[in-house]
N, C-alpha and C positions, 0 to 999 in steps of 0.2 A: 598229440599227435605226430605223427611219422608219417613217411610214404608205406610202409608197412600195415601201419595200422586203418589207411586211408584206403587200404586193398581192400581189404576184411571189410569197410563201412562197406564200401560201394560194391563193393562185391552184391554183396549181404541187399542193401537195398537192392541193387539192380534187377535182384531175383525175388523182392516180394511185393516188387511195386508193378502194377499191368502200365503196359507204354499202352499210351493212347495213339490213332492209326493221324501220322506223321503230312502234312501238308504244304512244311518246309522242309525241301528235300537238295540234298547238295546237287549241285549245276545249277541249281534256283539262282536269281536274283537277292539280294541279300536285300531284305525289310527295310523301312524310314529306320534312320537312329531321331526316337524320340524318347530322347532321355532327360530327368528331373534337374537335378543342382551338378556341376562340378564342383567333386570339393577337391581334385588335384591334378594336378597339368589344365594344358589347354582346350577349352570346346573345342568336340570334333561337331559340327552340323552335317554334315555328307560325306558319301566316300566319295575320294577323286583318284584317275586315273594314275597318278603317282603314287601311289601307296598300296599298302597291302595291310588287313586291317585284322587282329585278334579282339572279337567282342567276347569275354568268358565271363560270366554269371559267376556270379560270388555273396557269402554274406558271412557278418563276424560271427553268427552263432555256430556256423559249420565247419568242423573240424576237418573234414577233406579239403576244403577250399584252406585252411591256415597250413595245411602242406604244400598244395598245390601253389601258391600264392608267391612263394622262394624261385620255383623252376620258371612259372613263367617270367618272372623276372631277370632271370639269367637271357631267357629268349629276348626279352625287351631291349638289354644292354649289349646282347652281342648283334644287333638285327636293325636296331635303333637309326642307328646314321644307312641305312642299303634300304631305308624304304618300307621298314613294316612298324604301324604305330596299334599298342596294345592299348587294349581300352575295358580295367576292373568295372562292370555293370552291375551294381550292388542290387540284390533284387531277393523278394521276399524276408524282407527286415525285420526280422522284432522293435528294433526298437533302435533307432533310424542317430537317435543321439550318439551312440556307439560307436560308427564309422570313422566319424575325424579321430578321436582317439585314437580308434583301430590301426589307423595309420601312420599317424604320429607314432605309435607302436613299431610298429612293423620297418620303422627306418625304414635305410638302401636297401631291406627284402622285397620293397613295393615302389617302387618308383616310379612306374608304369601311371596315363591318365582316369582314373577312378571317376565315375557321375553314378548321383543315385536314380530309380525308376522315378517315372511320371505315374506322380498319382492322382492326378488333375480329375479324368476321367473315368479312372479305374482304380477301384480298390484293391486288386490282385497289382497294376501297375502296366501301364503301355508295357512296357520291352518287357515281362512276364509272359503277354499273352502276345503279340507279336514273333517275335523269337521264340523262346522255350515252348512255351503249348503250343506254338503252330510247327513248332520240329517233336513235338511230342519227346518233352525235355521234361522228363519229370524230377526228378534230383541234379543238385549241384556240388562242387563245381561243371562246371556244364562251357564248352570254349566253340565257338564258329572263328574260322577262319575265311576274308574272303577276298578274293582275290582283287590286279588292280583292271579285269572287267567288270568287274562287282560284282559278280555270283560267286554262290556261297562253294568253296573247295573244301571245306572240310568242318565234320562236326563230331564232338565224342572228350571223352573226362583231360582234361590237359594235360594229365601226366602220359598221355599217351602220345601227347603229338609232337613226331615226327619232326626233327632240326630241318633235315634234306626234304619235306613238301614245306617249308617254309620257305626254304631258298630254292626252290622251282618252280613257288607259286611268282617271288620278287622276279625268278628269272624267266619270266611268261611261258616256260617251261611246263606246269603241270595237265598232267592231261583229267581236263572235268571229264572227259565223255565215259571215261577208263574210275575212274574215283564217284560219278554217279552209280552206275552198275556197279563196283562194289560194294556200295552203299547200300542198294538195294538188294543184294543177294543179304549182305549184314543185318539186314530188318526182316527175312526170313531165318535167319539164324535165330537175332533173337525171338524171335514167334515161338519158335522150338525151345526153345529156353528156358520160357516164360511157361510152357506147359511143363517141363523141369522140371523149372525149381517148384512145385506144387507140388508133384513129390517131393521133393525136399525137406520142403518146408513142414510139409504133413508129419512126417516120418522122424524132423526132430524137436516137434511135438509132441512129437507120439514118445517119444526113449528110444525108437528103435535104430541104434547109431551104425547098426549093418547095413539096411537100408536106407540108411539117409549117406552115408558113404560110396551105395552104387551108385544111389542114383545123381550125385557130385563127382563119378563116373562120366557117366554118359551128360552130365554138361560139360565137363572138361572137352570132350569127344569134338562139342559144336564150337572150340574157342583156336585162333591160332598157337600156335608154340608159341611164340614169343607171350600169351594173358594168360599162360596157365597155371602161370605163379602165383595166380590170382587162386587160382583153385584150391592148393596148398595150404594156400595161408589160410583160408576159410577150411579146410579140412585139419588142420592145426586147431583154430578154434573150436571146432566138431569134438574131441579125442581130445583137448581140455572139458569140454562139455560130459563127455560121459567116463570123466576119472581117470582114462587110459593114457596116465603117464610116464610108462615104459616109452608107449609106441612117439607119444609125442613130442619125448626130451629129444627121441633120433632123426624128426621129423623138424623139433625149428632149429639141433643144429646143419641138418640137410640146406631148409631155408635160406639159414644164413651164411649156406657158402657160397652162396649167389648174391651173393648183401654186401657191398664195400663199402659204402658208407656210415659214416659212426649211427646217421642218425635216424639210418633206417633199421642196424643191428640192437638198434637200440630197446625201437619197439619192438621190437620180438621179446625182449627178455621184459620188457617195460608191461606182455601180455601173458606171459608163461608167471611173473613174479604178479601180479595182481589178481592172477588166479586163486579162487577163496577153495583150501584145501591142498593147495599142490604139492607134494611133496616127491620125494627120491629118485628118478631119470631125469625127472623138466622139474625138476627146481637145482638141478646140477644144471643139467645147461643149458637153464638159465645163467646162473653164477660165469660157465664157460662165454658165452654170446655178449653177458655187461661187459667183462672183464674184455673182450677184443672190441665193444664198442668205445669201451675208454684209453688203448692205446690206441685207437684210428685217433680219439679225440686230443691225445697227450696227455690227458686226466686231464681236460680245462671246461670240460662240460658239465656244468650241473647237474640237469638232467639225468645223466647215464652216473652219475657222483650216487644221487639217489636212486638209482634202481638197482645201484650194488649196496647200496644201506641197507636197502629192504631185503633184498636177496639176505645180506652177511646176519639181518635179525632173524630171517626166516630159519636160517641153519644154526640160529642158534647162537652166532653169533656174535653177542648187546653189543661188546667193545669194541671191537668192529664197525658196526654199524653205525655206534656212538661216532669214533673218530672217522667215518666215510661221510656221514652226514651232517659234520663239522667243516670239514674241506667241501663242501655241496653250499652250504649257506654265507660261506666264507668268499664263492666267485656269485650269489648270485642277489641281484638287484630289487628295487620296489614289491610288489605282490608274491613276484616269487619267492623270494627270499623268508617273507612274511610265512610263507606257507611251507615251505623247508625248515622255517622255525619251528613250528607247529609240531615236522614229524621229528622231529629232533626234541623238541620235548618229548614228548612221546616215547619214542626210544628212549627213552633216562628214566621213563617212571616200566618203562617191560610191556609197552601196548607194544603191536601191528599198529599200525594208524588203516583206520578203513580209506577207500580212492570210488570216486564217482567212477 
């Protein structure tokens, strides 16, 4: 999973769910920290006036969470000596035994504090109820920024959290009244988006792709310019579902132009390469984008080589696919290595492996 796929998933989830009325908003005093066990870092019992905080809700099973964690860790690393404390608040966990191994596997990509939820009096978890439900947040990852005054300064997807907000909060220059007004306006926009999403989902179910795109266009009008890439990434998914591979190929290359990171580029290529029946311009675009990702990664990313191998196999280049997959296996470790070895064996047998 990667940033582009995370945006597609987050976009889809955002418009498939009905958000409950929020009683906890920007500008309100932050609820108490009522966590369970702290599994990494020093416990935080209360908010103090010397620090600002990010409380980010996540779970091991959440793909978009895995994408946002390194980004959050970068913020932690940059601002930890300037008064910022980052708390990874585990929530809605399906198997709590997986949390510690998950953190260990993330290693230096997840070095901030991590706490479990307190389920002694609530099956859902106290933090899940007093923070997530209270704020009308139905999906993860979700982040809350708490200022030195103990009030909530920002709520949203961690990938959309700008460093300027952190800087202003730490400096005591953040305009809380303005932020609260902006959130209220945003909630009104989201209410309109939910109405439009019902039409979008209806047309997708009916496989009326023209009307689906028209509904998507209406949703785009309600979004800020810097968030419209989410719409184009979702449009790409619609084009793939409708088997409009010529347009999908062109749009994929356009979306890729705005992506500089190897992981993001690989995500676009993988989205194309894992679409059943894909061919023609879309498959050619996948090959170009994967090659660009490989260049950005200096040929040292097993996941990208795995993507390239799949595309090569789909293009009828079995020997090239095997060669690329062998390189991927050589760079991988642990369970990932086993998975890539199984894929390699499949290519040698002349079979394209299924993917989740």
